[in-house]
N, C-alpha and C positions, 0 to 999 in steps of 0.2 A: 441531431439526434433529439429524440425526444422519449422520455419514459414515463411510462404509464401502469394504472394497476386495473387487473381484471382478475377477478373472482378472489381475490387475496394474493395474487402473484404479480410481478412486476415483470414488465416486458418491455424492448426499447424499440422504436421505429427508426431504422437507418435508412434514408435516402427512398420512404415511400413503401418498405418493406418491414413488417414486423418479427420480431423475434423473442424468444423469452432470453429475459438476462439472467444469466448463470451470474456472473460477476461484472460489474461497470464503473471504472473508478475515474472521476473528472467533476468538474463544478457544475452543480446543478442550481438550475433557477426555480423561481417560483412556480413556474407554469410547468416544470417537468423536462424544461430544454435543459440539454446538456452541452457543456462548451467546455474548452480543455480536456479532451478525453485523454487520457494516459495509456490505459490499458481496458479491454473488455473480452468477454468470452460469453456466446450466445449461442442458442440453439435453435432450429428451424428447417423446415422443408425447403422454403425458398433459397437460391444459393446467394451467398454475401460475395461480393466481387468488392477488389481493390479500389475499383472507382466509385462505388458504395459510400466509402469511409470520405471523411472530412478533408483529407489532401493527401497527397503522395509520399508522407511522411512517415506510413503506417507499413510494418510488418503484418501478411495477413497468412492465417495458416488452418488447414481444413483436416480435419477429424472425423471418418464416420467411427460412429458407435453402434451399439445395439439398438438402441432406443432411436438414433436417428445421427444427423450431422452435426457437429460442432465448431465453429469459428472462433478462434482465439486470434485477437490483435492489438498490437500494441504501438505506442509512438517510439519511433526509433533513437531519437534523440535522449528517453529517458531513460533509456538501458544501455548505456556506452559506458560500461564501467573501467575500461582499461587506460581514460585519460585521467591520469591521478594527479596532474600538474595543472589541469586546466578547471575553469570554471563549469560544474556541470549539475544536472539534476539528473536523482537516480529514485528509480521506484522499486519497491520491494513489495512483490504479490506472494504470499505464503497461504498455504491451508487454511491457516487460522491466524488470529491477530498475534498471536506469540510467535507463530513461525514467520510472519512480516518484521516482526522484530527482530527475530535470530538473523535473518539476512542482512538485515541493515547493519545491526550492530557488527557481524562478522564482516561485513565490509569495510566499515572505519576501521575496526581492528587491522585488516591487511595494508589498508592504505596507508595507515598513521607506522606502521610495521611495529604492531604492540603483542604480535604473537608471542614472543617470551614472557610476556608479565601477564597475558589475560588468555585464558583457558577456554576452551569449548565450553567445560560445564559452569564456569563464569557467565558466558555469553548466554547461555539457555536460562540460568536462574535471573539474569537480568531481564531478558526479553520477556520470561512470565512476569516479572514485577511492572515492568512499562505497560503490558497488556492488561494487567489488573488495576492500573492506574495509581500504584505507589510510588512510581517517578515520574518526573515531569519531561516532557520533550524541551522545554525551554533549558536544562543544564547542557545542550549544545549550543547555546547561542540563540540569542533573538532571531525568530523568524528562520531558522536552521532546518527545522523537521517540522512536517505537516504530518499528520494522520489523516487520513482518508477512508471516509463511509464508505461501503458498499452501496451502489445506487442498483444493484440487480438483487437477487435472492439468495448468494451466498453468504453474508453478514460478517465476514471477515474482513479487518480493517486493514489498509496497505498502508506502507510508509514512505514518504517521500521525504529526500535529503536533498537540501542545497547546499552542496558542496562548492566552496569557492575559498583555495588555499591564499589568498591575497586578502581576505577579509578576517571577520574576527567569527566566521561561523565552523563549526566542527571542527575545532583547533584539537591538538594532541591532548591539550591539558583538559580540555572538554569531554573529550572521549576518556581519559584517566580518572577524572573526576565523578564520571557515572559510573566507573566500576568500584569507587572506593567509597559513595556516600551511601549512608544508610537510608532504606527505604521508609517512606511516612507510614507509619503505623495503621493497620486495618482500622476502620471503622468499628468503633464500639458500638456493640448492639444493648439494648437495655431489656433487663429480664424482666417479664410479667409478673406480677404480684401473685404468689400463690392462694390467695385471698379472696 
């Protein structure tokens, strides 16, 4: 896959076919090449087929819209949320960056069985603070959380959690600390002199 820009909009070439990149999450190379694709949503006139995707580990769903066809694809192993006792990578994609954080935090609260301590309103508040940059992803442990930029046109960031119960990533105490700590103060703005 290769992302390119045309008239200020981002497109992606998948197996020789060009599509409008609604949303695309993966690792971008300096020349627009995309490796380690986790999730994508594209639109176009040319049918996208499973064999066009990088490998057989992808799910592909087609939806017909008024403006045309939309294809959504995702890597299966990044969306298996039932394996709480196993090492896993979980990708959370929301309509906004705050929504991505909300989905990720909700999953961590569920996995660590902290629902009695942490309410949905608390999760929503923390998600907004993470998306505003007032809380650090490093509070979950080193290399436990990645925030992925949208390589498409959507603009919302996705949250990738490296969950490993045997390591020091995303433990109960990390998740509790995220909900107990005070956010960094917002950057102060300098007021202009009136004269």
